[in-house]
MARSE-663699 format. One record per residue: x, y, z of N, C-alpha, C, O in turn. Coordinates in steps of 0.1 Angstrom, whole numbers, plus 5000, padded with zeros to 4 digits. Each point is the difference from the previous one (the first is absolute). Layout:
XYZXYZXYZXYZ...
END
This chain:
771477985845500749845008498849935005499350075007500449804991499049935005500649885008500549904993499450095021501149905006498849905007499150055007501149824991499349915009501249955011501249974997498250025014500549945012499649875002498850005004501849884996499649875003500849935013501249995001497849975008500549925011499949834996498849954999502249995000499749874994499749905013500450055012499149844987500149895007501549975006501050034993499149925017499149915009500050095014501150035006497750014998500150075012498449995007499249924995500550165016499049995007498750064992500050124996498949805002499050074991498850065010498950034995501449985018498950035010499950165002499050055007502050034988499850154999501350034994500949924998499150234997501250034989501050015007500050025012501049984982501450055004500450144996499550064990501349995020500550164997500650054992500050124999500849774992500850044989499550084990500550104997498449844997499550084987499350125005500250104993499049915018498950145003501250115003499850124998501549835006501050125003500550034989500350124998499949794992500650084989499050074989500350094992498449835009499050094995499550115002499650084992500649945022499750145006501050094997499550114997501949885002501050084998499850024985499750114998500549814992499950034985498750104998500150114994498849835011498850084997500350155006500050094992500349935019500350135005501150094990500150125001500649804991501250094993499849974984500949984992497450015005499450024986500349884992499950014988500449885018500249884992498649905000499449985010500249964980498949904999500249885003500749934993498850025020500649865005498849915001499050035005501249854989498849905001500749895009500949924996498450075018500549925008499249844998498849985000502149934999499449854998500449915013501149975002498050015004500649895012499749844991499049944999502150054996499849874993500149875009499449904996501150105015500049905010498749955001499749884998499350235008498849995002498949944989499149925000501550154990499049974989500249864993499249924995502350055004500449864993499549895008499649904994500450135021499749885011498250014998499549895001499950204997498649985000499649944986498949954999501950064991499749944988500249885001499149924997502050035008500649845000499249955011499549904996500250145017499349945010498250024998499350065007500449874981498550014994499749854996501049944997497850005002499449924996500649924988500549885001499450204987500649964988501349974998500349894995500750215010501549954999500349875009500649904995498850125017500449905007499449834998500549905003498150134988499749894993500949924989500149884997500750264996500749934989501449965006500849934993499650095017501149965009499849875003500949915000497750075005499949855006500049934987500549895002499050114985500149924990501449994996500349904994500750215008501449994998500849905009501049944996498550065018500549915008499749884998500949925001497850044994499549884998501049914988500649895000499250234987501149944990501149985000500549924993500350165018501649965002500049895009501049934998498250025011499949885007499949894991500649895002498850124989499549894990501349974993500449894998500450244996501349984992500849915011500349894997499950165015501249935009499449885000500749914996498250065009499549855001500449924987500449885002499650164989500349944986501449954997500249924991500750125019501649994999500349865006499249955008501949994988500349915005501049985016500249905006500150214995500650065013500150175002500050074990500149975021500150135005501350014999500749905002499850224995501550065003499950075010498950045004502450015003499850105012499250094999499050015007501250084982499250145001498549954997499050055006500749854985498549944999499349965012498750015001502249945009499249965014499650115006498950005004501950114998499750145004498750044997499150025008500849984977498850054994498749915004498950045004501549854994498949895004499350035016498850005002502150035004499749995016499250115001498949995006501650144989499350144999498649994994499050065004501049834986498550034991499049915009498850025001501949875006499249925007499450065012498949975003502050115003499650075014499150124997499450055009500749994978499050144997498749934995499250084996500449795002498949954990498750055006499250074994500649885021499050045007499650145001498850035000502150065000499850144999499850064986499550114999500949794989499650054988498649944997499550024989500049935019498249954998499450105006499250064994501249985018499250125010500050144995499050074999502349984998500350124996499050084992499550095005500349864980499250054993498550035005499450104998500249815009498849995007499750105011498850045003502349995005499750095013500750125000499950095009500949934980500950124999499250135001500250105008499149894983498650145001499650015013500250125004499249805005499550015011501050035009499750085010501649884990501050055009500250144999499950085010500349994975500350155000498850055004500150115006498849844992498950125006500049985017499650105007500849784998499950005013501050125006499650085008501749924987501050105004499650144996500850095003498049954990499850114996498750075007499750124999499649775009498950015005500050025014500549915006499150215002500450055013499549885011500749965009497949984988499449945010501049845000500449935009499850044979500449844999501850025001500649895000500150235001501149975001500249995012501049925003498250155008500550015015499249855008500049975012499549954976499649865004501249915000500549974989499949985024501549965001499949854989501149974994497949945005499949904992499850014987500549914993498950205001499750064986501550054998500449974989500450105019501050054996501249904997500850024991499349885018500749895001499749924985501049974993497850015002499649964990500850074987500749944992498950185009500650094989501449984997500449964989500550065021501449975001500549884996500949994992498449915013500449844996499650004986500649924993498550155001499649974986501250064988500449954990499750185016501250094991501049915002500449954990500250015021501149945001500349854991501149964996497750005004499749864991500450054986500749944992498850175007500250054983501450025000500549964990500350115018501250024998500749884995500850014990498949865018501049915000499749944986500949944994497650075000499949954985500850084989500649964990499350195015501050074990501349975000500650024990500149935024501149954997500349884995501049994992498449895011500149884998500050014982501049964993497950105003499949984986501050084992500149984988500850125017501250104994501349915007501150054999498849845006501249925007501350044988500049994988501150055022500749995015499450155005500850055008498450034989499750135005499349965014499449895001500750195007499450045014499550125000500950084998498049985002499350125001499250025012499249915004500850215003499050025009500050174999500550064990498950005020500050125003501050075004499850125001501649815001501350055005500949964992501150065000498949844992501049974994499949924986498949954999501950044992499949954984501449935000501050074998499249795003501349975000499749854991499149925002502150084988500049904994501649975000500750095001499849804999501649965002500950084992500950055006499049994980501050084993499350144997500650094993498149935011499450104992500950155000499750084991501449955020500450095001501450034999500550095007500249824984501349965001500450094988501150065001498449954989500450094988498650014991499049955002501350144986498850054995499549874993498849985000502049934992499549904993499149895009499149944994501250065018499249925007498850065005499049935004501150234997498750085004499249984987498849985001501750034986499149974989499549864999498949984994501749955010499449875000499149975009499149924996500950155018498949975011498950104995498949995006501250114983499050084996499149944989499150064995501149835001499249944990498849965006500149955012498650064981498849995005499749885006499149995009501749904988500049865008500250005012499349945008501650164995500650015013499850155009500450015011499050074981499550135009498550035000499450064991500049905020498850015002499250134996498850004999502150124998499450145001499950044985499550114997501149794993500350034987498950064991500150104992498749825010498750024995499650135003499750084991500349975022499450135005500850124993499450104995501849885004501150074995499650044985499850124996500149804997499849984983498350054998499650074990499649885020498650034997499350135006499250074995501549945015499450125007500950125003499550114998501749885005501050115007500350074984499850114998500849804992500750054988499050104995500350124998498349825000499150054989499550175008499750114994500449875017499550125012501250134995499750114996501549825004501050115000499850034986499950125000500149834991500050024986498750124998500250124995498649835010499150094998500350145007499850104994500649905018500550145005501250074995500550105005499849824983501150084996501450035009500650114999499649825007501250045010501050034994500049964988501350105016501250044992500949915009500849924995499250095019501049905008498949945009499050045004501949824999499249905009501149985013501249974997498550055016500950005010499649895009498850005004501949905000499449905009501050025013501250015000497949995012500450025013500349855006499249915002502150085000500049885007500750015012501250035002497949945008500550035016500549905005500850025009498949834988500449895008500549894989499549994988501349945017500849894994499249914991500449954989498250035019498849914994499750074987499749934990500550205009499650054985500950014990499650064990501549895010501050034991499949914989500150064989499749825011499649904988498550034993500049994988499150055017498750054994500650144992499850014988500950095021500450114992500649964987499550034989501449915012500849954986499149974991500050064989499249835014498949944990499350094996499950034988499450035022499150134994500650094989499550024989501750035015501150084988499849924988499350034990501549885012500249924986498849994992500150014987498949975017498549974995499650144995499650014989500550095017499850134998500950064990499450084992502049905006500750024990499749944989500250074990499249805008499449964986498850084996499850054989499349965021498950064996499850124998499050024993501950105010500250125000501350064997500750065008499749924981501650004997500450154999501250025000497850095001500750135000499850085014500350125003499249775007500150065013501149995007500749904999499850215010501250025008499749895011498950035006501649865000499949925011501250045010501250014998498150005015501250055010499349935013498849955000502050045010499649935011500950085013500850094997498949885014500550065013499149925011499249914998501450165013499649965015501249915005500949954994498850035020501049915008500549874994501149975003498249944990500049884997501250004987500949925000498950184992500950044989501350085005501249984997498450105009501050085007501449945006501150034998498449885010501149925011500649894991500949925003498550084985500749864993501150104988501149964996498350154999500950064991500950085006500950034992499350025019500950085005501449935004501050055004498849824992501049905006500549964987500949925001498750114987500449944987500950134991499950125002500849834990500550114991500649934988500149885000500250214990500349984986499049884995498950005004501649924989499349894989499049945011498850014996501549935016499249955009498550095003498849965001501650155001499050115002499150024986498850035001501749964988499450024988499149884999498850014998501749875004499349895001498750005010499049934997501150125012499149985012499050114993498849975004501250134987499050094995499049904996498850015003501749884988498949914993499450054986500550034989498149985018499250084986499550125004499250054992501350025020500050135002500850104994501249974999498350174995500750094994500950085011501150054996498549955017500550055009499649965014499149925001501750145010499449955014500450145011501150055000498049985008500150125007500349935013499449925006501950134997500549955018499650085009499650114996500549875016499750055013498550054999499149954993500850175017498750024998499650074987500950064994497949945002499550024985499450134995499950034988499650045022498950114995500650084990499650004988501750085017500750104992500849934987500350074990500049825011500849934989498949954990500350004988498649945015499249964991499350114992499849994988499850155021499750114991501250074991499750054989501549935017501050034989500149944989500250064990499749795010499949924991499150004989500349974988498750075017498850034991500050114992499749994988500750135018500150144995501450004990500150084990500849835013501249994989499449904987500350014988499049915017499349924987499350114992500450024988498650065018499050094998501050094985499850014988501250035023500850154991501149934990500850064993499349785008500749934991501750045003500950014992499350015021501450025008500949885002499449905005501650104993500949885004499849955014500250085009499249804994499749945012501049985010499849985012501550024981501049975009500550145008501150025005498250064995500250145008498950005013500050085009499249824989499050005012500649905012500249885000500150205010500549905011499249875003498849994998502049925008499549885006498849924989499149935004501350104984499249914990501249914994501050044995498749855005500949894994499849994986498950034995502049954999499950004985501249914992501149995005498549954984501449944994500850094995499750114996501649835003501050104994500949904991500349895005500250164981500349904993501849985007500749904997499850185009501349975006500249935011501149945002497950085007500049965014499049945003499849985012499449954979498949915005498750075003499150004992500850065018499150065007500550105012501149975006498150154997500750085007498750105005499050014994501350075020499250105001500750115007501049995007498350144989500750125007499650015015498850015003502149985006499650015014499050135005500450124997498749865009499350135005499449995013500649925008498450144996499449985013499749875003499649924992500550065022499449845005498450025005499249915000500550205005499050025009499350114996500650094997497949925002499250114999500150085013500549955010498850184988499750095012498949985003499350094995500049825015498649975004499350105002498949994994501450125012499250115001499550064988498950065001501749934985499850074989498949894991499450024989500549885017499249884990498350035006499650015012499750004976498250015003499849825008500749905002498250134999499249855009500049934987500350054989499349795016499949934987498850004996499050035007500949944980498950014988499549875001500949924999498050035002499549874998499150014989499549894996500150234996498949994991500649924988501250034996497949884999500449944989500149845003499949914991500150065021500549865004498649965004499250075006500649784991498949935002499449975016499849895004499850245004500249985012498749895006500049955011499150054982498949895005500449854996499149915001502250064994500049884996501349925009500449894998500150195014501149945009498949915006498750024999501949875007499749915005499650005015500349915008498950214995499850015015498550095001499650074990499749935021498650055001500050175000499150074996502449985009500350145003501250024992500849914997499350234999501250054994501150035013499750075009501349884990501250065008501050054992500549934992500050195010500750094992501350005006500250025012500849954980501450035006500450184999499650074992501249955017500650145000501150035007500249955011500650114985501650025007500350135004500650084994498949925022500650125005501450025001500550115004500249794994501649995002500649904988499449914995501850135003500649914990501349955008500550065010500149824985501549965005499349935018498949985005502550004999499749945014500950115010501150034996498450025015500450105008501149945008500950065004499049804997501049945005501449984991501150065001498449834991501249994987501049935004500949984992499349965021501149925004500149855000501149945000497850004999499949855003500849944987500050044988500749865019501249934989499649944992500549994989498349945014499449894988499050064989499349934993500650215006499150054993500550094987500950084999498349864993500350084986498650044992499749924990499650155012498750064999499850114992500650105004498649904985499850124992501450054990501049944997498750185002501050094987501150055007500250115003500649774999501650065004500849894998499649895000501750154999501149894997500449915010500249884997499950195018499949915010499250045011499750115001499849795007498950035009498950044996499349934992500250195013498850084997500050154997501050075005498149994986500150114997500150125012499449965010501050144991500150125009498750025003499249984991500450065022498950005004499550144996500950094999497749954997499650124997498550015006499349895001500250245003498549995004499350124993500750104995498049895005499250104992499650105013500149955011499450164987499850085012498749935005499349944992500450065018498749955007498950054997499049934997500950205003499050084993499449944988498849964999502150024993499949974984499549845001499249974990501149955018499649875001498650025003499149964992500750085020498550025002499050064988499049944995501650214999499150004988499949884988499049964994502249995005499849894990499149865003499449944992500750045018499149885008498750064998499249944993500450165011498650065000499550004985498849974998502050074993499550004987499949884997498949964997502149945003499749874995499049935004499349924994500650115019498549905008498850074994499149924997500750214999498750054996499949964982499049954995502350074999499849964987499449864997498949994994502049915011500049865000498749915010499749894999499950215009498949925008500649895010499249915003501950105001500549925009500450065013500250125001500149815010500450035011501349945006500450035011500149894980500949875003501450044992500050004988501050025020501350024995501249915005499849945011501350054983501049935005501150074996500449984989500350125021501050074999501149904996500549925008499950104978501049924993501450074998500350094992500849845020501150054997501049925006499649905006501850124994500749875005499950025016500049905006500050195002499950035012500150155005501050074999497749965006499850125005500650035014500149915009500350224993500550025015499050005009498950064997501249905012498950025012499850105005499150005009501450114988499650145005499450064990499150085003501149884983499150064993498649954997499250084995500649785009498949954998499150055012498850014999502050015014499250055010499550134997498850025002502050084992499850154995498849974988499250094999500849834994498949974990498749965005499050044996501349895015498649965005499350105009498850015002502150075003499250145007499550104989499050075002501849934985499250104991498849934992499250064993500849835009498749914993499050045009499050064995501049925021499050065008499650125001498850045002502150034997499950184999499250034989499150085003500849854984499650004989498449974998499250044991500749865022498549924996500149904990499049954994501950025003500149884991499649885001500949935005498150014992499749875004500349884989499349974990502249985016500449924989500449865009499950005013500649884982500549895004501149984993500150034988500849925017501550014996500849905007499849975012501549984979500749875006501550074992500150064990501049905018501150044997501049915006499749935010501750094983501049935006501050075009500650104995499849855019500750065009501349945002500149884997500950205008501249945008499350025014499450105003500849795006499450015013501350105008501249984999498350125007500950075008499250065014498850005002502150035007499450035015499250114999499150025009501150074980499450125000498349984998499150095003500649774993498549984998499649965013499949885002499650245010499549965011498449984999499450014990500249955022498549974999499350104995499349984991500850135015499550114996500150024984499150034992501949945004500150054984499449894992499550024989500649865016499149904993498550035002499249984992500650075019498450014999499850134992498850024996502150065001499850134990499749954985499250054992501649825006500249974987498549924997499349994989500549955023498449924997498950115000499149964993500850155011499250105002499750054984498950024994502549995001500250054986499549904988499850044989499949845016499649924990500949884997499749934991501650055016500849894997499249855004499449985011500849954981499649864999500849925002499949915008501350124985501149875005501450074997500150114994500849815011501450045000500849894997499949905007500950104984500749884995501750035008500750104996499649835011501450055008501049894993499749894996501550175003501149924995500649955013500650095007499249804997500549945013501149934995500949995008499349964982501149924998500249895004499749904994501150085019500649915009499450025014499350105002500949815006499550015015501349995006499949995012501450004981501249985007500650125000500150064989500350005022501150095000501150014993500450114996500349805001501550004994499450004985500750064993498349875001499650004988499750134997500550044989498650065018499550125000501550094997500350064990500549935019501450074999500750004984500650094994499249785003500649994987499450044987500650044990497949945015499050104988500450155003499750084991500849965019499750165002498550035003499750104994499549875010498850035002499750105009498950064999502149965013499750125011498949985007499550115006499949784996498949975011500149915004499549934991500950005022500149905008498649915000499050064997500849835005498949935001499150075011498849994998501650055011499150055012499350134994498850025001501950074992499350104994498949974992498850055000501649854992499149944985498649945007498850024996501749905015498749935009499050125004498850014997502150095010499150135005498850084992499050055002501949924985499250104988498749904999498850045003501649834991498749935000498949995009498849994996501750025018498950005011499350134998498850015000502150124997499250114999498850034990498950045001501949904988499050044988498749905002498850054998501449805004499149925007499150065009498849994997501650075015499450055012499250124996499350055009500650014976499350104996499249974993499250094997500549784997499249964989500450004989499250014991502249995006500750024987500449824999500449945009499450024976500649885000501450014996500550054990500449895021501749984997500349894990499949885004500550144986500749894993501749985000500750094998499549795004501449984999500749954988499449914993501950145003500449934988501649965003501050085002499049804999501249945009500849904986499449974990501550005012500949924992500949915009500450045011500049824983501049935007501249994989499950064990501249875013500949974993501150124996500849984991499250145016500850104996501249935004500049925009501150134985501449945001500550025014500150105007500349744994500749985015498849975012500249985012498750034982498949985011500149855004500149914991499850065020500049875009498449945000499150084996500849835007498749915000499450065014498950044999501749975012499550075010499650165000499150055007501750024982499450134998498750014992499250095002500949784987498750014993498749975008499050064998501249855014498949985010499750105007498850015003502350105001499750135004498950084994499150065007501149934980499050104991498549915002498950065003501149804997498849935001499150035014498850035002502349945008499550065014499550145001498950025005501850084990499750144998498450004995499250075005500649864988498650014993498949925009498850045003501749855000499249915008499450095015498949995004502050085002500050095012499150084998499550045011500150004978499250124996498749964992499350084995500349775004498949944993498850075005499049964994500750125014498950065007499950164992498950065000502350004995500150104996500450044986499850124996500749764997500250014987498749984991499349905003500450194988499049994987500449894993499349895003501750104989500549914993501650024998500550115003500149794993501450024998500549924986499249944994502350075001500349944989501649925008500450085008500149834991501549965001500349954988499649894997501250194993500549954989501549965002500549995011500349984977501249955002500850104993499650054989501649995017501250104996500449954984500349884997499750234994500450004988501250074996499850125001501249854994501150124996499550064987499549934991500850215007499750064988501150115000500550055010499849984977501350074997500150115008501150005005498150104998500250145002499849995017499950105006500149775000500050015016501350055002500850004991499450035024501350045005500749855002501249994999498049915004500449865002500749974984501149945000498550084993500649974984501150065000501049944995499350205011500950104996501049965008501050024995499149915020501049975006499849875010499749985012500549944976499249865006501249945011499649925009501450114991501049945010499350025015499949915009499750224993499350035015499049955003499550025011499749884980498749935003500549845000499149924999502350045002500049864999500149944989500149885000499850174987499749954988501650004992500550114998500049794999501149984994500350054987501150054998497949934993500050054986498550024995499149945007500750144983499050054992500349954986501150004995497649944997500449994986498750014992499049955005501050104981499049974992500449904990501149955000498050014992500049884995500450044983499550104994501349825001500850004987498649964991499449895001500150224989499049964993498750085002499049994993501050105022499050075001500450134994500950065006498749974986500650144991499250115005500450124997498449865011499550125007500550025014499550095008501449824996500450015016499150035008500050105007498949814992498850025012500449905012499650035011501049884988500349915011501150015007501149984994499050035018501449985006499949925014499250015009502049914992499949905009501250025012500950084999499249855009500850015012500149845003499349914998502250115010500349885009500550045012500950094999498949865013500050065011501749955007500549894997499950185010501549985005500049855005500849914997498050075011499749875007498650005002499450115000499849765000498450015003499950055011500850015009497750044990499750085011498949905008499550025012500149874982498749905005500249884991500550004989498849925018500049874991498550004997499150065004500949834985498649964996498849985008498850044998501849895013499249945011499450135008498849995005501950134997499650095008499350094992499150075005501049934981499150084992498749934999499050074999501049795000498849925003499050045009498850024998502049985016499650025013499450185000499150035008501350034985499450154999498750004990499050065002501349864990498950004990498649945008499050075001501249825005498849945012499650105009498950035003502150035002499550135011499150104995499050045005501650004981499350124993498549924996499050075001500949814996498949954994498950015016498950075001501749875009499150005012499650135004498950025005502150104993499650135004498850054994499150075007500849904977499250074991498649955001499150064994500649815014498849975005499150095006498749995000502150095006499350105009499450114991499150065007501050004979499450094994499749934985500549894995498750175000499249954986500850084991499650114994501649845004501050084989499949954984499949884997500250204996500150004986501050044995500750085005499749874982501050054991499650134994498850035001502150054993499650124995499150014987500549934991498750125007499650135005498650005007499250094999500549785008498849975006499950065016501050035006497849984997499750025012500849915010500049884998500650155013500949925008501450004997500749935008499950154979501250034996500250155005499150085001502449975001500450115005499750114988500249974988499450145017500050104991499350004988500650054991498349905008498849984989498950075002499550025011499950034979498650054999498949925005499150065005500949814994499049915006500350005013499050025007502249974999500449985014499550125006499549985011500550154987499650125005498750045001499550065009499949874978498550015000499449895012499250035009501349874991499549925013500150025014499349965009502150144994500350075012499050095002499650005011499850094980499450105002498249975000499250075004500649804991498749945003500049915014499150015008502049924995499749915013500950045008499849935010501250144991500950045010501549925000500149894994501050185012501249914999500249865001500949944994498150035015500349865002499449914993500049885004499250174983499449914992500549854995499349904999502250134997500649874996500149895010500049884997500150175017500249925009498849955003499949885005498950194994498749955001499549894990499349915004501150104985499849914990500649885003499449904999502150125007500749855000499349935011500349885000498850175010499549955013498849934994499549915007499850134982498849924997500449864995501149974995497949955006500449854998500249994985499150064993502049865002500350004992499049954986499449895002500650184987498949964986501149994991500850084997499049804997500749994987499650114988498950034996502250015000499650114988499849934986500749914995498250145001499649934989500250084987499750124999500749824990500250064987498450034994499249915001500550204994498750014994499949904986501149984994497949975004500049924989500849855001500149924991500250065021500949875000498949875001499049995007501449934986499449855000501149904999500849984991499149945020500949865000499849924987499049994994502149965002499649914988501349894999500950025007499249894985500949904998500649994986499250024991501849965005500549964987501449915001500749995010499549964979501349914999501250084993499850094991501249875014501150054995501249905000500349925009500350094978500949914996501450035008500949924999499250175009501350025008499750045013499450115001501049835009499850035014500750165003501250034999497950055005500550135001500750025013500650115003499149785007500850025015501649954996501050025007499049914981501349934999501150124996501250005002498150124992500550094998501050105010500850094996498849875017500550065008501550035001500750095003499849764991501550005002500650074989501250025002498150034986500550114992500150165008500950084998498449935009500050145008501249985008500850105000499549795006501450015006501050014992500850095003499549834985500650024991500450134995501250034998497750054999499850134995501150095010501050074995498749925019500850075009501449974997500850095001499749794996501449975003500550044987501250015000498250014989500450074986500450145001501150044994497850025014500350145001501150025010500750104999499649825011501050005013501250004992500850095002499449814987501449994990500150114995501050065004498149994986500250144995500650115005500950064994498449965018499950145008501449975010500850095000499449815007500849995009501849944996501150045004498549854987501249964995500750044987501250044999497949964991500550054985499650165000500550064990498750005019500050204999499750004987500550104996498849844996499750034985498749944998499649915008499650134983498649984996499850034987500550094994498749825001499749994986498849914997499949925008499450084984498749904992501149874999499749915007501550074985500749904997500549945012499849885002501050195007500349955013498949935006500249895005498750174995499149945009499349874992499649905007500250094982499649894994501049894999499649885001501550144997501249915001499949925015500349885001499550195011499749945013498949925002499949895006499050194987498649915001499849884992499149925001502050084989500049874992500649875009499749894997501250145013500449915009499249955009500349905006498150174997499249965010499149914993499750014989499949875021499249914995498750024995499350105005500249854987498750014994499049895008500349915007498450144989499049935005499149914991499450064990500449795013499149924993498950025001499750095009499249864985499050005000499349905010500349885000498950175007499249935012498750065003499750075009499449894980498650055002499349985016500249925008499150194993499550005013498750104998500050094991499149895017498850075003499950105012500249975012499650174984500350075010498550095002499250014992500850055020498650065004500950155001501050025006498250074985500050174999499350065007498849975000501550145007499350095006500550135003501150015007498250114987500950145000500450035014499349985009502050074991500350065012500649875010500350025012499949874982500549885009500849944989500150024988500749895021501149914992499449894995499349935008500850034978499549884995500249875011500950005009498249914990500049875007499949874993499149994993501849925008499949884993498749925006499849985012499649984978498849955008499849835003499149955006501850014991500449845001499149904988500349884998498850184996499549954989500949974989500950084996498749824998500749954988499850114987498950054999501949984995499650134987499349924990500049874999499450204994499449954987501049944991501250025003498549924986500649934992500750114992501350004998498150104996500750114995500050135007499050075002502049975002500350115012499650134991499650105006500549904981499650144995498750004997499750114995499349795006498750005000499350095007499250074995501149945021499550085008500750125004499850065011501049984979500650135002499350145002500350105007498549884985499350115002499150015012499049945001501550145009499449995015498750074998499149925005500450184990499250074999498749944995499050084998
END
């Protein structure tokens, strides 16, 4: 029995993720031949290359020419036109700069040059905008893969999987499928850890089903599990789509049992936690264990992954000393492989952890690790730190922690001596009332003390916060911003997100306790992924939210913050490497430098004529919001037909030739010059 494990886009390409190495290590230890494929890294590396981006640039120009030839633009065409125009400068630069950008990120000297790094990141982000615009209405980056209808039903998933809409289709057909065929695999398992991987995973499976008709296709991971365990019957069968089966909850023993049953030709319905179609019930699974005994699992096995291709100058390996969350009470949280909240907390033996880390460091030639788990108990991380010191193991590591008063200055110093570079803290809010609603367990005073102690020991203290928790007032949101501002000299980086309701959170289970009048799913959402809510009464005004955004923008000017997965974001490999080289204050120090414009590699300013004014399409963006507001909050039903009916009521856009200046990484600008006689004559910018 030969099994291929595939980790699909779209995720962080700067370091390996833990799912495949953990499954690989367990299956190999039990005699199964496993072929791990980080398709996220490989597909992105293939797509973000000169020739594919050059082809997308030609596609962008051809589509602009087609739209320019129309007598008027309908609503959806206006949205596409605006996206294409905004990415036009990027499309010129990306093929010329992308190879250099990736080389910078893999080169130790240039990676740590702040200006070179900024140019590399800007070039890759310009390339992502080109990929999105040329597959409109897709938006794709390293954390998300979004289309308006892509995950409503299998029919919409299949439509979004067409090569015209799917930027990874060519890689699957030309690289992945032939590799799997050559390897003569019997089973292909797709590991879906995050929502952004769902559509690509289904698209991969649909293409592999056609290319490898005799192979058993299965899937698993948190992204799949959290969706499937809420469905039953025909909806569950529908959600299997192109897959033959799915493994829910933690997958080591379930996947092994599935492969053995296939090899021995035993009925799969006897295997616990394997979702299968059923003639009478649609689909079902035999309930089994939900969690593995972590102490019985081997170390992750990274053999077979292309470790030299990750977009970083040094290898940062993930490792799980624990699983689940030791606190497990936060009311907003639904994370990992559990029906509600988080999975139960489990730990490896500390001596075993040190043994694993020692072996992994020697085998893969790295000293950098990220302890990847929901949240490790402070007592355990301190105990592990002492064991690392006692063993004389010289590594550098980062982790996520719940701030507790147990982390005294002396214990923080112990963490630093044992190699701690950064700790990401679940701060959540600066309001005591909101923290009580969240059931966080530590008031702002304790959280602030922990930040001070970690910072004082030379460890980068990162804060993870969010606003808009149900019933949070404007004043309470400002308390969170003030909490961060008061510690501007102690915090290494931070993030302030916005609350989003998830099915498995305690808020969703008992909404009335949190000022929520009702929750609902949308009719037409056959996979049940979306959940929406209405408050009993409004918590704040739009003006107050605008004030919060302005305050946050002002606060953020004190740090050189970036989006995930770049240096300057919370809990990333790049950020950890920058801390190690420059110290915990690096992103405050970079923000204090004279401002320098980030330049996309290969960029060149040019002018061209357009038949339509792309800036006039801004009205379509507002109308798009109104359409979805109607579908979600008034009709509470969504479909392509319903959307198109509302889109037809929106005003069209008439031709108005303009001359526009384009430059990568910047918004297009009207030049004020009169357009040429034929707007299409100058469409080819290059």
